[in-house]
PDB file with one MODEL, atoms N, CA, C and O in Angstrom:
MODEL        1
ATOM      1  N   MET A   1       0.803  -1.158  -0.009  1.00  0.00           N
ATOM      2  CA  MET A   1       0.205  -0.185  -0.020  1.00  0.00           C
ATOM      3  C   MET A   1       0.961   1.279  -0.115  1.00  0.00           C
ATOM      4  O   MET A   1       1.960   1.394   0.596  1.00  0.00           O
ATOM      5  N   GLU A   2       0.628   2.264  -0.822  1.00  0.00           N
ATOM      6  CA  GLU A   2       1.338   3.529  -0.892  1.00  0.00           C
ATOM      7  C   GLU A   2       1.419   4.425   0.348  1.00  0.00           C
ATOM      8  O   GLU A   2       0.323   4.591   0.883  1.00  0.00           O
ATOM      9  N   GLU A   3       2.221   4.904   0.802  1.00  0.00           N
ATOM     10  CA  GLU A   3       2.258   6.096   1.618  1.00  0.00           C
ATOM     11  C   GLU A   3       1.111   6.881   1.914  1.00  0.00           C
ATOM     12  O   GLU A   3       0.752   6.929   3.091  1.00  0.00           O
ATOM     13  N   TYR A   4       0.270   7.705   0.768  1.00  0.00           N
ATOM     14  CA  TYR A   4      -0.669   8.368   0.744  1.00  0.00           C
ATOM     15  C   TYR A   4      -1.985   7.392   1.173  1.00  0.00           C
ATOM     16  O   TYR A   4      -2.966   7.814   1.785  1.00  0.00           O
ATOM     17  N   GLN A   5      -1.848   6.388   0.847  1.00  0.00           N
ATOM     18  CA  GLN A   5      -3.174   5.605   1.074  1.00  0.00           C
ATOM     19  C   GLN A   5      -2.994   5.028   2.514  1.00  0.00           C
ATOM     20  O   GLN A   5      -4.043   4.693   3.063  1.00  0.00           O
ATOM     21  N   GLU A   6      -1.953   4.874   3.146  1.00  0.00           N
ATOM     22  CA  GLU A   6      -2.004   4.532   4.464  1.00  0.00           C
ATOM     23  C   GLU A   6      -2.399   5.873   5.202  1.00  0.00           C
ATOM     24  O   GLU A   6      -2.795   5.764   6.362  1.00  0.00           O
ATOM     25  N   ARG A   7      -2.324   7.143   4.621  1.00  0.00           N
ATOM     26  CA  ARG A   7      -2.660   8.374   5.365  1.00  0.00           C
ATOM     27  C   ARG A   7      -4.156   8.422   5.345  1.00  0.00           C
ATOM     28  O   ARG A   7      -4.837   8.822   6.289  1.00  0.00           O
ATOM     29  N   VAL A   8      -4.579   8.021   4.296  1.00  0.00           N
ATOM     30  CA  VAL A   8      -6.106   8.131   4.440  1.00  0.00           C
ATOM     31  C   VAL A   8      -6.736   7.096   5.267  1.00  0.00           C
ATOM     32  O   VAL A   8      -7.625   7.460   6.036  1.00  0.00           O
ATOM     33  N   LEU A   9      -6.311   5.509   5.207  1.00  0.00           N
ATOM     34  CA  LEU A   9      -6.737   4.832   6.318  1.00  0.00           C
ATOM     35  C   LEU A   9      -6.638   5.792   7.573  1.00  0.00           C
ATOM     36  O   LEU A   9      -7.660   6.316   8.017  1.00  0.00           O
ATOM     37  N   VAL A  10      -5.394   6.017   8.140  1.00  0.00           N
ATOM     38  CA  VAL A  10      -5.416   6.788   9.514  1.00  0.00           C
ATOM     39  C   VAL A  10      -6.419   7.950   9.439  1.00  0.00           C
ATOM     40  O   VAL A  10      -7.244   7.904  10.352  1.00  0.00           O
ATOM     41  N   GLU A  11      -6.539   8.819   8.721  1.00  0.00           N
ATOM     42  CA  GLU A  11      -7.499  10.011   8.635  1.00  0.00           C
ATOM     43  C   GLU A  11      -8.870   9.354   8.756  1.00  0.00           C
ATOM     44  O   GLU A  11      -9.672   9.706   9.621  1.00  0.00           O
ATOM     45  N   GLN A  12      -9.158   8.253   7.741  1.00  0.00           N
ATOM     46  CA  GLN A  12     -10.676   7.624   7.935  1.00  0.00           C
ATOM     47  C   GLN A  12     -10.887   7.243   9.277  1.00  0.00           C
ATOM     48  O   GLN A  12     -12.048   7.430   9.640  1.00  0.00           O
ATOM     49  N   LYS A  13     -10.000   6.685  10.278  1.00  0.00           N
ATOM     50  CA  LYS A  13     -10.090   6.193  11.553  1.00  0.00           C
ATOM     51  C   LYS A  13     -10.294   7.249  12.523  1.00  0.00           C
ATOM     52  O   LYS A  13     -11.140   7.194  13.416  1.00  0.00           O
ATOM     53  N   GLU A  14      -9.457   8.260  12.316  1.00  0.00           N
ATOM     54  CA  GLU A  14      -9.578   9.139  13.374  1.00  0.00           C
ATOM     55  C   GLU A  14     -10.795  10.246  12.928  1.00  0.00           C
ATOM     56  O   GLU A  14     -11.113  11.042  13.811  1.00  0.00           O
ATOM     57  N   LEU A  15     -11.341  10.327  11.911  1.00  0.00           N
ATOM     58  CA  LEU A  15     -12.600  11.053  11.503  1.00  0.00           C
ATOM     59  C   LEU A  15     -13.827  10.116  12.201  1.00  0.00           C
ATOM     60  O   LEU A  15     -14.905  10.513  12.642  1.00  0.00           O
ATOM     61  N   GLY A  16     -13.355   8.904  12.156  1.00  0.00           N
ATOM     62  CA  GLY A  16     -14.585   8.117  12.812  1.00  0.00           C
ATOM     63  C   GLY A  16     -14.681   8.314  14.114  1.00  0.00           C
ATOM     64  O   GLY A  16     -15.783   8.513  14.625  1.00  0.00           O
ATOM     65  N   GLU A  17     -13.537   8.289  14.843  1.00  0.00           N
ATOM     66  CA  GLU A  17     -13.531   8.718  16.478  1.00  0.00           C
ATOM     67  C   GLU A  17     -14.312   9.961  16.738  1.00  0.00           C
ATOM     68  O   GLU A  17     -15.097  10.118  17.673  1.00  0.00           O
ATOM     69  N   LYS A  18     -14.019  10.808  15.832  1.00  0.00           N
ATOM     70  CA  LYS A  18     -14.501  12.409  16.211  1.00  0.00           C
ATOM     71  C   LYS A  18     -15.969  12.354  15.718  1.00  0.00           C
ATOM     72  O   LYS A  18     -16.736  13.247  16.080  1.00  0.00           O
ATOM     73  N   ILE A  19     -16.378  11.415  14.961  1.00  0.00           N
ATOM     74  CA  ILE A  19     -17.914  11.349  14.540  1.00  0.00           C
ATOM     75  C   ILE A  19     -18.712  10.703  15.998  1.00  0.00           C
ATOM     76  O   ILE A  19     -19.747  11.178  16.466  1.00  0.00           O
ATOM     77  N   ILE A  20     -18.042   9.654  16.502  1.00  0.00           N
ATOM     78  CA  ILE A  20     -18.379   9.034  17.509  1.00  0.00           C
ATOM     79  C   ILE A  20     -18.543   9.987  18.925  1.00  0.00           C
ATOM     80  O   ILE A  20     -19.332   9.776  19.846  1.00  0.00           O
ATOM     81  N   LYS A  21     -17.678  10.959  18.823  1.00  0.00           N
ATOM     82  CA  LYS A  21     -17.757  11.614  19.894  1.00  0.00           C
ATOM     83  C   LYS A  21     -18.528  12.910  19.980  1.00  0.00           C
ATOM     84  O   LYS A  21     -18.980  13.445  20.992  1.00  0.00           O
ATOM     85  N   LEU A  22     -18.604  13.384  18.497  1.00  0.00           N
ATOM     86  CA  LEU A  22     -19.617  14.423  18.273  1.00  0.00           C
ATOM     87  C   LEU A  22     -21.137  13.796  18.812  1.00  0.00           C
ATOM     88  O   LEU A  22     -21.870  14.230  19.701  1.00  0.00           O
ATOM     89  N   THR A  23     -21.283  12.762  18.033  1.00  0.00           N
ATOM     90  CA  THR A  23     -22.365  12.184  17.994  1.00  0.00           C
ATOM     91  C   THR A  23     -23.063  11.773  19.546  1.00  0.00           C
ATOM     92  O   THR A  23     -24.277  11.861  19.732  1.00  0.00           O
ATOM     93  N   THR A  24     -22.401  11.458  20.279  1.00  0.00           N
ATOM     94  CA  THR A  24     -22.328  11.044  21.763  1.00  0.00           C
ATOM     95  C   THR A  24     -22.680  12.653  22.414  1.00  0.00           C
ATOM     96  O   THR A  24     -23.616  12.879  23.181  1.00  0.00           O
ATOM     97  N   PHE A  25     -21.755  13.624  21.941  1.00  0.00           N
ATOM     98  CA  PHE A  25     -22.244  14.953  22.612  1.00  0.00           C
ATOM     99  C   PHE A  25     -23.471  15.554  22.109  1.00  0.00           C
ATOM    100  O   PHE A  25     -23.981  16.411  22.830  1.00  0.00           O
ATOM    101  N   LEU A  26     -23.978  15.299  21.129  1.00  0.00           N
ATOM    102  CA  LEU A  26     -25.151  15.871  20.471  1.00  0.00           C
ATOM    103  C   LEU A  26     -26.569  15.014  21.049  1.00  0.00           C
ATOM    104  O   LEU A  26     -27.725  15.433  20.981  1.00  0.00           O
ATOM    105  N   ILE A  27     -26.180  13.897  21.544  1.00  0.00           N
ATOM    106  CA  ILE A  27     -27.393  12.851  22.001  1.00  0.00           C
ATOM    107  C   ILE A  27     -27.651  13.366  23.225  1.00  0.00           C
ATOM    108  O   ILE A  27     -28.787  13.071  23.594  1.00  0.00           O
ATOM    109  N   ASN A  28     -27.008  14.057  24.042  1.00  0.00           N
ATOM    110  CA  ASN A  28     -26.843  14.629  25.247  1.00  0.00           C
ATOM    111  C   ASN A  28     -28.218  15.576  25.347  1.00  0.00           C
ATOM    112  O   ASN A  28     -27.751  16.713  25.419  1.00  0.00           O
ATOM    113  N   ALA A  29     -29.362  15.665  25.379  1.00  0.00           N
ATOM    114  CA  ALA A  29     -30.160  16.845  25.187  1.00  0.00           C
ATOM    115  C   ALA A  29     -29.934  18.059  26.110  1.00  0.00           C
ATOM    116  O   ALA A  29     -30.171  19.185  25.673  1.00  0.00           O
ATOM    117  N   GLU A  30     -29.464  17.869  27.435  1.00  0.00           N
ATOM    118  CA  GLU A  30     -29.064  19.074  27.825  1.00  0.00           C
ATOM    119  C   GLU A  30     -27.935  19.908  27.408  1.00  0.00           C
ATOM    120  O   GLU A  30     -27.908  21.096  27.729  1.00  0.00           O
ATOM    121  N   LYS A  31     -27.100  19.428  26.790  1.00  0.00           N
ATOM    122  CA  LYS A  31     -26.236  20.243  25.806  1.00  0.00           C
ATOM    123  C   LYS A  31     -26.979  21.302  25.128  1.00  0.00           C
ATOM    124  O   LYS A  31     -26.711  22.480  25.365  1.00  0.00           O
ATOM    125  N   MET A  32     -27.990  20.935  24.213  1.00  0.00           N
ATOM    126  CA  MET A  32     -28.716  22.020  23.690  1.00  0.00           C
ATOM    127  C   MET A  32     -29.100  23.130  24.478  1.00  0.00           C
ATOM    128  O   MET A  32     -29.014  24.254  23.983  1.00  0.00           O
ATOM    129  N   LYS A  33     -29.535  22.969  25.699  1.00  0.00           N
ATOM    130  CA  LYS A  33     -29.900  24.062  26.588  1.00  0.00           C
ATOM    131  C   LYS A  33     -28.739  24.786  26.821  1.00  0.00           C
ATOM    132  O   LYS A  33     -28.992  25.987  26.913  1.00  0.00           O
ATOM    133  N   VAL A  34     -27.339  24.468  26.976  1.00  0.00           N
ATOM    134  CA  VAL A  34     -26.018  24.921  27.166  1.00  0.00           C
ATOM    135  C   VAL A  34     -25.921  25.707  25.955  1.00  0.00           C
ATOM    136  O   VAL A  34     -26.110  26.923  25.949  1.00  0.00           O
ATOM    137  N   LEU A  35     -25.636  25.045  24.956  1.00  0.00           N
ATOM    138  CA  LEU A  35     -25.155  25.494  23.667  1.00  0.00           C
ATOM    139  C   LEU A  35     -26.096  26.662  23.194  1.00  0.00           C
ATOM    140  O   LEU A  35     -25.586  27.727  22.849  1.00  0.00           O
ATOM    141  N   GLY A  36     -27.139  26.528  23.174  1.00  0.00           N
ATOM    142  CA  GLY A  36     -28.206  27.119  22.302  1.00  0.00           C
ATOM    143  C   GLY A  36     -28.513  26.855  20.998  1.00  0.00           C
ATOM    144  O   GLY A  36     -27.561  26.437  20.339  1.00  0.00           O
ATOM    145  N   GLU A  37     -29.904  27.011  20.235  1.00  0.00           N
ATOM    146  CA  GLU A  37     -30.342  26.251  19.007  1.00  0.00           C
ATOM    147  C   GLU A  37     -29.314  26.619  17.892  1.00  0.00           C
ATOM    148  O   GLU A  37     -28.999  25.693  17.143  1.00  0.00           O
ATOM    149  N   GLN A  38     -28.710  27.921  17.662  1.00  0.00           N
ATOM    150  CA  GLN A  38     -28.063  27.996  16.910  1.00  0.00           C
ATOM    151  C   GLN A  38     -26.659  27.420  16.679  1.00  0.00           C
ATOM    152  O   GLN A  38     -26.332  27.230  15.507  1.00  0.00           O
ATOM    153  N   GLU A  39     -25.706  27.091  17.749  1.00  0.00           N
ATOM    154  CA  GLU A  39     -24.553  26.282  17.873  1.00  0.00           C
ATOM    155  C   GLU A  39     -25.228  24.822  17.770  1.00  0.00           C
ATOM    156  O   GLU A  39     -24.655  24.002  17.052  1.00  0.00           O
ATOM    157  N   TRP A  40     -26.191  24.511  18.317  1.00  0.00           N
ATOM    158  CA  TRP A  40     -26.426  23.033  18.490  1.00  0.00           C
ATOM    159  C   TRP A  40     -26.902  22.906  16.762  1.00  0.00           C
ATOM    160  O   TRP A  40     -26.350  21.897  16.323  1.00  0.00           O
ATOM    161  N   LYS A  41     -27.591  23.476  15.853  1.00  0.00           N
ATOM    162  CA  LYS A  41     -27.733  23.139  14.457  1.00  0.00           C
ATOM    163  C   LYS A  41     -26.544  23.331  13.890  1.00  0.00           C
ATOM    164  O   LYS A  41     -26.359  22.419  13.085  1.00  0.00           O
ATOM    165  N   GLN A  42     -25.610  24.104  13.917  1.00  0.00           N
ATOM    166  CA  GLN A  42     -24.425  24.232  13.338  1.00  0.00           C
ATOM    167  C   GLN A  42     -23.394  22.952  13.794  1.00  0.00           C
ATOM    168  O   GLN A  42     -22.588  22.481  12.992  1.00  0.00           O
ATOM    169  N   LEU A  43     -23.517  22.510  15.035  1.00  0.00           N
ATOM    170  CA  LEU A  43     -22.958  20.808  14.985  1.00  0.00           C
ATOM    171  C   LEU A  43     -23.459  19.969  14.588  1.00  0.00           C
ATOM    172  O   LEU A  43     -22.770  18.957  14.458  1.00  0.00           O
ATOM    173  N   ASN A  44     -24.638  19.916  14.254  1.00  0.00           N
ATOM    174  CA  ASN A  44     -25.345  19.095  13.493  1.00  0.00           C
ATOM    175  C   ASN A  44     -24.948  19.255  11.912  1.00  0.00           C
ATOM    176  O   ASN A  44     -24.724  18.201  11.318  1.00  0.00           O
ATOM    177  N   LEU A  45     -24.869  20.142  11.380  1.00  0.00           N
ATOM    178  CA  LEU A  45     -24.396  20.443  10.092  1.00  0.00           C
ATOM    179  C   LEU A  45     -23.092  19.949   9.718  1.00  0.00           C
ATOM    180  O   LEU A  45     -22.852  19.349   8.671  1.00  0.00           O
ATOM    181  N   GLN A  46     -22.137  20.272  10.763  1.00  0.00           N
ATOM    182  CA  GLN A  46     -20.600  19.538  10.815  1.00  0.00           C
ATOM    183  C   GLN A  46     -20.935  18.264  10.789  1.00  0.00           C
ATOM    184  O   GLN A  46     -20.545  17.648   9.797  1.00  0.00           O
ATOM    185  N   LEU A  47     -21.561  17.661  11.608  1.00  0.00           N
ATOM    186  CA  LEU A  47     -21.775  16.146  11.581  1.00  0.00           C
ATOM    187  C   LEU A  47     -22.057  15.618  10.365  1.00  0.00           C
ATOM    188  O   LEU A  47     -21.520  14.559  10.040  1.00  0.00           O
ATOM    189  N   GLU A  48     -22.896  16.240   9.554  1.00  0.00           N
ATOM    190  CA  GLU A  48     -23.447  15.490   8.621  1.00  0.00           C
ATOM    191  C   GLU A  48     -22.395  15.845   7.420  1.00  0.00           C
ATOM    192  O   GLU A  48     -22.398  15.273   6.329  1.00  0.00           O
ATOM    193  N   ALA A  49     -21.552  16.819   7.780  1.00  0.00           N
ATOM    194  CA  ALA A  49     -20.524  17.035   6.503  1.00  0.00           C
ATOM    195  C   ALA A  49     -19.447  15.816   6.822  1.00  0.00           C
ATOM    196  O   ALA A  49     -18.966  15.158   5.899  1.00  0.00           O
ATOM    197  N   MET A  50     -19.097  15.560   8.273  1.00  0.00           N
ATOM    198  CA  MET A  50     -18.173  14.888   8.600  1.00  0.00           C
ATOM    199  C   MET A  50     -18.578  13.279   8.230  1.00  0.00           C
ATOM    200  O   MET A  50     -17.641  12.483   8.166  1.00  0.00           O
ATOM    201  N   LEU A  51     -19.831  12.833   8.007  1.00  0.00           N
ATOM    202  CA  LEU A  51     -20.246  11.771   7.745  1.00  0.00           C
ATOM    203  C   LEU A  51     -20.215  11.726   6.132  1.00  0.00           C
ATOM    204  O   LEU A  51     -19.590  10.783   5.646  1.00  0.00           O
ATOM    205  N   GLU A  52     -20.611  12.325   5.557  1.00  0.00           N
ATOM    206  CA  GLU A  52     -20.199  12.277   4.212  1.00  0.00           C
ATOM    207  C   GLU A  52     -18.651  12.263   3.776  1.00  0.00           C
ATOM    208  O   GLU A  52     -18.233  11.428   2.974  1.00  0.00           O
ATOM    209  N   TYR A  53     -18.019  13.016   4.223  1.00  0.00           N
ATOM    210  CA  TYR A  53     -16.366  13.005   4.086  1.00  0.00           C
ATOM    211  C   TYR A  53     -15.927  11.495   4.492  1.00  0.00           C
ATOM    212  O   TYR A  53     -15.328  10.840   3.640  1.00  0.00           O
ATOM    213  N   HIS A  54     -16.205  10.902   5.789  1.00  0.00           N
ATOM    214  CA  HIS A  54     -15.916   9.704   5.890  1.00  0.00           C
ATOM    215  C   HIS A  54     -16.533   8.572   4.916  1.00  0.00           C
ATOM    216  O   HIS A  54     -15.856   7.622   4.523  1.00  0.00           O
ATOM    217  N   LEU A  55     -17.728   8.747   4.608  1.00  0.00           N
ATOM    218  CA  LEU A  55     -18.070   8.402   3.602  1.00  0.00           C
ATOM    219  C   LEU A  55     -17.226   7.862   2.269  1.00  0.00           C
ATOM    220  O   LEU A  55     -17.053   6.741   1.789  1.00  0.00           O
ATOM    221  N   ILE A  56     -16.828   9.071   1.939  1.00  0.00           N
ATOM    222  CA  ILE A  56     -15.964   9.317   0.752  1.00  0.00           C
ATOM    223  C   ILE A  56     -14.542   8.495   0.888  1.00  0.00           C
ATOM    224  O   ILE A  56     -14.066   7.733   0.046  1.00  0.00           O
ATOM    225  N   LEU A  57     -14.013   8.835   2.118  1.00  0.00           N
ATOM    226  CA  LEU A  57     -12.901   7.942   2.501  1.00  0.00           C
ATOM    227  C   LEU A  57     -12.974   6.487   2.778  1.00  0.00           C
ATOM    228  O   LEU A  57     -11.949   5.806   2.808  1.00  0.00           O
ATOM    229  N   ILE A  58     -14.125   5.999   2.976  1.00  0.00           N
ATOM    230  CA  ILE A  58     -14.314   4.648   3.051  1.00  0.00           C
ATOM    231  C   ILE A  58     -14.340   4.033   1.585  1.00  0.00           C
ATOM    232  O   ILE A  58     -13.849   2.948   1.276  1.00  0.00           O
ATOM    233  N   ILE A  59     -14.967   4.873   0.778  1.00  0.00           N
ATOM    234  CA  ILE A  59     -15.094   4.590  -0.788  1.00  0.00           C
ATOM    235  C   ILE A  59     -13.754   4.481  -1.425  1.00  0.00           C
ATOM    236  O   ILE A  59     -13.552   3.553  -2.208  1.00  0.00           O
ATOM    237  N   ARG A  60     -12.682   5.474  -1.122  1.00  0.00           N
ATOM    238  CA  ARG A  60     -11.549   5.381  -1.590  1.00  0.00           C
ATOM    239  C   ARG A  60     -10.627   4.343  -1.194  1.00  0.00           C
ATOM    240  O   ARG A  60      -9.790   3.880  -1.970  1.00  0.00           O
ATOM    241  N   ILE A  61     -10.810   3.861   0.357  1.00  0.00           N
ATOM    242  CA  ILE A  61      -9.941   2.705   0.763  1.00  0.00           C
ATOM    243  C   ILE A  61     -10.475   1.432   0.241  1.00  0.00           C
ATOM    244  O   ILE A  61      -9.748   0.450   0.097  1.00  0.00           O
ATOM    245  N   ARG A  62     -11.880   1.432  -0.079  1.00  0.00           N
ATOM    246  CA  ARG A  62     -12.404   0.305  -1.062  1.00  0.00           C
ATOM    247  C   ARG A  62     -11.804   0.101  -2.458  1.00  0.00           C
ATOM    248  O   ARG A  62     -11.726  -0.947  -3.099  1.00  0.00           O
ATOM    249  N   ASN A  63     -11.411   1.294  -2.778  1.00  0.00           N
ATOM    250  CA  ASN A  63     -10.763   1.236  -4.372  1.00  0.00           C
ATOM    251  C   ASN A  63      -9.584   0.873  -4.106  1.00  0.00           C
ATOM    252  O   ASN A  63      -9.183   0.248  -5.087  1.00  0.00           O
ATOM    253  N   TYR A  64      -8.685   0.923  -3.204  1.00  0.00           N
ATOM    254  CA  TYR A  64      -7.357   0.569  -2.925  1.00  0.00           C
ATOM    255  C   TYR A  64      -7.354  -0.707  -2.769  1.00  0.00           C
ATOM    256  O   TYR A  64      -6.348  -1.280  -3.187  1.00  0.00           O
ATOM    257  N   ARG A  65      -8.366  -1.496  -2.181  1.00  0.00           N
ATOM    258  CA  ARG A  65      -8.445  -2.977  -1.932  1.00  0.00           C
ATOM    259  C   ARG A  65      -8.867  -3.828  -3.279  1.00  0.00           C
ATOM    260  O   ARG A  65      -8.482  -4.948  -3.612  1.00  0.00           O
ATOM    261  N   GLU A  66      -9.682  -3.036  -3.875  1.00  0.00           N
ATOM    262  CA  GLU A  66     -10.420  -3.783  -5.268  1.00  0.00           C
ATOM    263  C   GLU A  66     -10.231  -2.968  -6.571  1.00  0.00           C
ATOM    264  O   GLU A  66     -10.794  -1.933  -6.927  1.00  0.00           O
ATOM    265  N   PRO A  67      -9.137  -3.833  -7.282  1.00  0.00           N
ATOM    266  CA  PRO A  67      -8.887  -2.866  -8.599  1.00  0.00           C
ATOM    267  C   PRO A  67      -9.990  -2.256  -9.327  1.00  0.00           C
ATOM    268  O   PRO A  67     -10.988  -2.921  -9.605  1.00  0.00           O
ATOM    269  N   LEU A  68      -9.886  -1.147  -9.623  1.00  0.00           N
ATOM    270  CA  LEU A  68     -10.855  -0.549 -10.717  1.00  0.00           C
ATOM    271  C   LEU A  68     -11.196  -1.220 -11.882  1.00  0.00           C
ATOM    272  O   LEU A  68     -10.230  -1.675 -12.495  1.00  0.00           O
ATOM    273  N   GLN A  69     -12.398  -1.432 -12.413  1.00  0.00           N
ATOM    274  CA  GLN A  69     -12.618  -1.789 -13.866  1.00  0.00           C
ATOM    275  C   GLN A  69     -12.738  -0.728 -14.606  1.00  0.00           C
ATOM    276  O   GLN A  69     -12.922  -0.839 -15.818  1.00  0.00           O
TER     277      GLN A  69
ENDMDL
END
């Protein structure tokens, strides 16, 4: 595996961990009261973007393991 591909693997793993942490944070209903509605919504948008990026990384990694046709 190429060096850049290994970096993508590390990035995907780290992003997955961040997604878990943010999701856990957002699940706690008390946080919305502390953050305010606007920041709560922004964090949800951030999570959506992180999930989309994570999926793209997974697709790229899958392509490293399976030859493109």
